[in-house]
N, CA, C and O atoms as a Tinker XYZ file with bonds, in Angstrom:
   268  protein
     1  N    172.755000  132.636000    1.609000    73     2
     2  CA   173.924000  133.145000    2.310000    64     1     3
     3  C    173.716000  133.055000    3.818000    63     2     4     5
     4  O    174.721000  133.169000    4.520000    81     3
     5  N    172.650000  132.883000    4.342000    73     3     6
     6  CA   172.296000  132.657000    5.734000    64     5     7
     7  C    173.400000  132.928000    6.754000    63     6     8     9
     8  O    174.045000  133.975000    6.703000    81     7
     9  N    173.619000  132.005000    7.668000    73     7    10
    10  CA   174.582000  132.199000    8.757000    64     9    11
    11  C    176.032000  132.276000    8.289000    63    10    12    13
    12  O    176.837000  132.973000    8.907000    81    11
    13  N    176.379000  131.582000    7.218000    73    11    14
    14  CA   177.780000  131.587000    6.785000    64    13    15
    15  C    178.198000  132.974000    6.295000    63    14    16    17
    16  O    179.318000  133.409000    6.561000    81    15
    17  N    177.314000  133.666000    5.585000    73    15    18
    18  CA   177.638000  135.009000    5.101000    64    17    19
    19  C    177.838000  135.976000    6.261000    63    18    20    21
    20  O    178.723000  136.830000    6.212000    81    19
    21  N    177.023000  135.847000    7.303000    73    19    22
    22  CA   177.160000  136.698000    8.477000    64    21    23
    23  C    178.436000  136.415000    9.242000    63    22    24    25
    24  O    179.071000  137.335000    9.757000    81    23
    25  N    178.814000  135.165000    9.320000    73    23    26
    26  CA   180.038000  134.791000   10.017000    64    25    27
    27  C    181.262000  135.331000    9.295000    63    26    28    29
    28  O    182.208000  135.806000    9.923000    81    27
    29  N    181.233000  135.253000    7.969000    73    27    30
    30  CA   182.367000  135.770000    7.197000    64    29    31
    31  C    182.489000  137.281000    7.363000    63    30    32    33
    32  O    183.594000  137.815000    7.461000    81    31
    33  N    181.345000  137.965000    7.394000    73    31    34
    34  CA   181.367000  139.429000    7.579000    64    33    35
    35  C    181.929000  139.786000    8.953000    63    34    36    37
    36  O    182.727000  140.714000    9.081000    81    35
    37  N    181.513000  139.053000    9.972000    73    35    38
    38  CA   182.048000  139.294000   11.320000    64    37    39
    39  C    183.553000  139.026000   11.372000    63    38    40    41
    40  O    184.303000  139.759000   12.016000    81    39
    41  N    183.980000  137.973000   10.688000    73    39    42
    42  CA   185.400000  137.669000   10.625000    64    41    43
    43  C    186.166000  138.820000    9.972000    63    42    44    45
    44  O    187.225000  139.214000   10.462000    81    43
    45  N    185.645000  139.357000    8.879000    73    43    46
    46  CA   186.301000  140.483000    8.209000    64    45    47
    47  C    186.349000  141.719000    9.114000    63    46    48    49
    48  O    187.372000  142.401000    9.179000    81    47
    49  N    185.254000  142.004000    9.805000    73    47    50
    50  CA   185.230000  143.148000   10.717000    64    49    51
    51  C    186.239000  142.979000   11.849000    63    50    52    53
    52  O    186.963000  143.910000   12.198000    81    51
    53  N    186.272000  141.784000   12.410000    73    51    54
    54  CA   187.220000  141.512000   13.491000    64    53    55
    55  C    188.661000  141.630000   12.988000    63    54    56    57
    56  O    189.511000  142.212000   13.662000    81    55
    57  N    188.929000  141.083000   11.815000    73    55    58
    58  CA   190.268000  141.183000   11.238000    64    57    59
    59  C    190.655000  142.645000   10.995000    63    58    60    61
    60  O    191.789000  143.043000   11.258000    81    59
    61  N    189.717000  143.433000   10.496000    73    59    62
    62  CA   189.965000  144.846000   10.245000    64    61    63
    63  C    190.274000  145.581000   11.554000    63    62    64    65
    64  O    191.197000  146.394000   11.606000    81    63
    65  N    189.509000  145.298000   12.602000    73    63    66
    66  CA   189.725000  145.952000   13.897000    64    65    67
    67  C    191.072000  145.554000   14.501000    63    66    68    69
    68  O    191.803000  146.404000   15.009000    81    67
    69  N    191.391000  144.283000   14.445000    73    67    70
    70  CA   192.664000  143.815000   14.993000    64    69    71
    71  C    193.826000  144.445000   14.238000    63    70    72    73
    72  O    194.811000  144.859000   14.849000    81    71
    73  N    193.719000  144.521000   12.923000    73    71    74
    74  CA   194.770000  145.138000   12.114000    64    73    75
    75  C    194.932000  146.611000   12.469000    63    74    76    77
    76  O    196.057000  147.099000   12.574000    81    75
    77  N    193.829000  147.321000   12.653000    73    75    78
    78  CA   193.886000  148.738000   13.020000    64    77    79
    79  C    194.518000  148.953000   14.382000    63    78    80    81
    80  O    195.350000  149.845000   14.546000    81    79
    81  N    194.135000  148.152000   15.353000    73    79    82
    82  CA   194.702000  148.275000   16.695000    64    81    83
    83  C    196.189000  147.947000   16.685000    63    82    84    85
    84  O    196.979000  148.653000   17.311000    81    83
    85  N    196.579000  146.895000   15.990000    73    83    86
    86  CA   197.981000  146.492000   15.913000    64    85    87
    87  C    198.818000  147.570000   15.238000    63    86    88    89
    88  O    199.906000  147.899000   15.712000    81    87
    89  N    198.318000  148.124000   14.132000    73    87    90
    90  CA   199.093000  149.151000   13.422000    64    89    91
    91  C    199.218000  150.422000   14.268000    63    90    92    93
    92  O    200.265000  151.070000   14.240000    81    91
    93  N    198.186000  150.789000   15.010000    73    91    94
    94  CA   198.276000  151.952000   15.893000    64    93    95
    95  C    199.291000  151.707000   17.006000    63    94    96    97
    96  O    200.037000  152.614000   17.375000    81    95
    97  N    199.322000  150.503000   17.536000    73    95    98
    98  CA   200.274000  150.128000   18.587000    64    97    99
    99  C    201.703000  150.222000   18.064000    63    98   100   101
   100  O    202.575000  150.783000   18.729000    81    99
   101  N    201.945000  149.675000   16.875000    73    99   102
   102  CA   203.284000  149.717000   16.275000    64   101   103
   103  C    203.680000  151.166000   15.978000    63   102   104   105
   104  O    204.808000  151.568000   16.266000    81   103
   105  N    202.766000  151.951000   15.406000    73   103   106
   106  CA   203.062000  153.346000   15.076000    64   105   107
   107  C    203.402000  154.134000   16.341000    63   106   108   109
   108  O    204.341000  154.930000   16.335000    81   107
   109  N    202.658000  153.925000   17.415000    73   107   110
   110  CA   202.918000  154.626000   18.664000    64   109   111
   111  C    204.293000  154.259000   19.199000    63   110   112   113
   112  O    205.010000  155.124000   19.703000    81   111
   113  N    204.671000  152.996000   19.098000    73   111   114
   114  CA   205.980000  152.564000   19.569000    64   113   115
   115  C    207.106000  153.174000   18.763000    63   114   116   117
   116  O    208.110000  153.610000   19.327000    81   115
   117  N    206.954000  153.210000   17.459000    73   115   118
   118  CA   207.979000  153.804000   16.594000    64   117   119
   119  C    208.094000  155.294000   16.877000    63   118   120   121
   120  O    209.201000  155.821000   16.991000    81   119
   121  N    206.965000  155.972000   16.989000    73   119   122
   122  CA   206.968000  157.408000   17.271000    64   121   123
   123  C    207.615000  157.698000   18.617000    63   122   124   125
   124  O    208.413000  158.628000   18.734000    81   123
   125  N    207.280000  156.915000   19.627000    73   123   126
   126  CA   207.849000  157.120000   20.954000    64   125   127
   127  C    209.359000  156.912000   20.946000    63   126   128   129
   128  O    210.095000  157.706000   21.531000    81   127
   129  N    209.824000  155.860000   20.296000    73   127   130
   130  CA   211.256000  155.594000   20.236000    64   129   131
   131  C    211.989000  156.695000   19.469000    63   130   132   133
   132  O    213.099000  157.075000   19.842000    81   131
   133  N    211.378000  157.205000   18.406000    73   131   134
   134  CA   211.999000  158.266000   17.618000    64   133   135
   135  C    212.136000  159.535000   18.448000    63   134   136   137
   136  O    213.203000  160.148000   18.483000    81   135
   137  N    211.052000  159.930000   19.118000    73   135   138
   138  CA   211.094000  161.145000   19.935000    64   137   139
   139  C    212.023000  160.973000   21.128000    63   138   140   141
   140  O    212.811000  161.870000   21.429000    81   139
   141  N    211.945000  159.844000   21.805000    73   139   142
   142  CA   212.789000  159.613000   22.973000    64   141   143
   143  C    214.257000  159.591000   22.567000    63   142   144   145
   144  O    215.111000  160.125000   23.275000    81   143
   145  N    214.548000  158.975000   21.429000    73   143   146
   146  CA   215.926000  158.948000   20.934000    64   145   147
   147  C    216.454000  160.333000   20.648000    63   146   148   149
   148  O    217.608000  160.635000   20.951000    81   147
   149  N    215.613000  161.189000   20.062000    73   147   150
   150  CA   216.031000  162.561000   19.764000    64   149   151
   151  C    216.262000  163.345000   21.058000    63   150   152   153
   152  O    217.208000  164.126000   21.149000    81   151
   153  N    215.411000  163.140000   22.042000    73   151   154
   154  CA   215.556000  163.852000   23.316000    64   153   155
   155  C    216.817000  163.388000   24.039000    63   154   156   157
   156  O    217.572000  164.208000   24.560000    81   155
   157  N    217.046000  162.081000   24.072000    73   155   158
   158  CA   218.233000  161.551000   24.740000    64   157   159
   159  C    219.501000  162.047000   24.049000    63   158   160   161
   160  O    220.469000  162.411000   24.716000    81   159
   161  N    219.501000  162.063000   22.726000    73   159   162
   162  CA   220.669000  162.542000   21.986000    64   161   163
   163  C    220.941000  164.007000   22.302000    63   162   164   165
   164  O    222.096000  164.397000   22.474000    81   163
   165  N    219.892000  164.822000   22.380000    73   163   166
   166  CA   220.067000  166.237000   22.688000    64   165   167
   167  C    220.592000  166.429000   24.113000    63   166   168   169
   168  O    221.465000  167.265000   24.348000    81   167
   169  N    220.072000  165.671000   25.043000    73   167   170
   170  CA   220.524000  165.777000   26.435000    64   169   171
   171  C    221.969000  165.321000   26.562000    63   170   172   173
   172  O    222.755000  165.932000   27.287000    81   171
   173  N    222.324000  164.247000   25.859000    73   171   174
   174  CA   223.705000  163.764000   25.923000    64   173   175
   175  C    224.658000  164.777000   25.305000    63   174   176   177
   176  O    225.748000  165.005000   25.830000    81   175
   177  N    224.258000  165.382000   24.198000    73   175   178
   178  CA   225.091000  166.389000   23.560000    64   177   179
   179  C    225.254000  167.591000   24.480000    63   178   180   181
   180  O    226.361000  168.098000   24.660000    81   179
   181  N    224.153000  168.043000   25.058000    73   179   182
   182  CA   224.208000  169.185000   25.976000    64   181   183
   183  C    225.036000  168.835000   27.204000    63   182   184   185
   184  O    225.824000  169.657000   27.672000    81   183
   185  N    224.871000  167.637000   27.727000    73   183   186
   186  CA   225.651000  167.214000   28.884000    64   185   187
   187  C    227.130000  167.160000   28.570000    63   186   188   189
   188  O    227.953000  167.504000   29.419000    81   187
   189  N    227.483000  166.740000   27.377000    73   187   190
   190  CA   228.887000  166.701000   26.984000    64   189   191
   191  C    229.486000  168.085000   26.893000    63   190   192   193
   192  O    230.620000  168.298000   27.321000    81   191
   193  N    228.746000  169.031000   26.342000    73   191   194
   194  CA   229.234000  170.408000   26.235000    64   193   195
   195  C    229.394000  171.018000   27.618000    63   194   196   197
   196  O    230.394000  171.680000   27.894000    81   195
   197  N    228.416000  170.801000   28.488000    73   195   198
   198  CA   228.495000  171.347000   29.844000    64   197   199
   199  C    229.652000  170.710000   30.602000    63   198   200   201
   200  O    230.359000  171.389000   31.347000    81   199
   201  N    229.852000  169.382000   30.410000    73   199   202
   202  CA   230.957000  168.698000   31.073000    64   201   203
   203  C    232.305000  169.248000   30.653000    63   202   204   205
   204  O    233.193000  169.405000   31.491000    81   203
   205  N    232.476000  169.541000   29.385000    73   203   206
   206  CA   233.737000  170.110000   28.894000    64   205   207
   207  C    233.953000  171.497000   29.483000    63   206   208   209
   208  O    235.066000  171.838000   29.886000    81   207
   209  N    232.902000  172.291000   29.533000    73   207   210
   210  CA   233.031000  173.634000   30.108000    64   209   211
   211  C    233.369000  173.563000   31.591000    63   210   212   213
   212  O    234.166000  174.362000   32.085000    81   211
   213  N    232.766000  172.606000   32.312000    73   211   214
   214  CA   233.075000  172.462000   33.737000    64   213   215
   215  C    234.530000  172.048000   33.939000    63   214   216   217
   216  O    235.204000  172.569000   34.828000    81   215
   217  N    235.010000  171.131000   33.136000    73   215   218
   218  CA   236.403000  170.708000   33.254000    64   217   219
   219  C    237.359000  171.864000   32.971000    63   218   220   221
   220  O    238.375000  172.017000   33.649000    81   219
   221  N    237.037000  172.660000   31.987000    73   219   222
   222  CA   237.916000  173.776000   31.643000    64   221   223
   223  C    237.911000  174.843000   32.736000    63   222   224   225
   224  O    238.955000  175.426000   33.031000    81   223
   225  N    236.775000  175.099000   33.326000    73   223   226
   226  CA   236.734000  176.120000   34.374000    64   225   227
   227  C    237.362000  175.602000   35.669000    63   226   228   229
   228  O    237.958000  176.380000   36.413000    81   227
   229  N    237.238000  174.295000   35.952000    73   227   230
   230  CA   237.845000  173.736000   37.158000    64   229   231
   231  C    239.364000  173.720000   37.057000    63   230   232   233
   232  O    240.058000  173.887000   38.060000    81   231
   233  N    239.872000  173.525000   35.874000    73   231   234
   234  CA   241.324000  173.479000   35.715000    64   233   235
   235  C    241.914000  174.879000   35.537000    63   234   236   237
   236  O    243.130000  175.032000   35.419000    81   235
   237  N    241.071000  175.880000   35.518000    73   235   238
   238  CA   241.558000  177.260000   35.364000    64   237   239
   239  C    241.807000  177.658000   33.936000    63   238   240   241
   240  O    242.266000  178.769000   33.671000    81   239
   241  N    241.516000  176.782000   33.021000    73   239   242
   242  CA   241.734000  177.104000   31.620000    64   241   243
   243  C    240.385000  177.486000   30.985000    63   242   244   245
   244  O    239.431000  176.708000   30.984000    81   243
   245  N    240.348000  178.652000   30.472000    73   243   246
   246  CA   239.168000  179.077000   29.719000    64   245   247
   247  C    239.564000  179.112000   28.254000    63   246   248   249
   248  O    240.745000  179.168000   27.910000    81   247
   249  N    238.565000  179.078000   27.413000    73   247   250
   250  CA   238.854000  179.134000   25.980000    64   249   251
   251  C    239.527000  180.455000   25.661000    63   250   252   253
   252  O    239.082000  181.525000   26.075000    81   251
   253  N    240.579000  180.349000   24.936000    73   251   254
   254  CA   241.287000  181.543000   24.532000    64   253   255
   255  C    241.347000  181.569000   23.012000    63   254   256   257
   256  O    241.615000  180.554000   22.370000    81   255
   257  N    241.099000  182.722000   22.460000    73   255   258
   258  CA   241.213000  182.883000   21.027000    64   257   259
   259  C    242.618000  183.361000   20.722000    63   258   260   261
   260  O    243.032000  184.439000   21.149000    81   259
   261  N    243.332000  182.559000   19.991000    73   259   262
   262  CA   244.697000  182.936000   19.643000    64   261   263
   263  C    244.748000  183.324000   18.163000    63   262   264   265
   264  O    244.223000  182.621000   17.299000    81   263
   265  N    245.384000  184.444000   17.903000    73   263   266
   266  CA   245.451000  184.886000   16.499000    64   265   267
   267  C    246.398000  184.047000   15.675000    63   266   268
   268  O    246.562000  184.294000   14.481000    81   267
């Protein structure tokens, strides 16, 4: 098995390391996009609610509960 067996083992180790690094990179990207998307959605929703309240107070109309 001499040098060829050692070369194959190194190839397997290198392949394993590259696969691990690549999968961690992809996982980090997916996680970041998921969290960032949730944060942006929450900020946009909050901004929309605040914008509606500002428009209503600027126009002099406040929410009124009518029976």
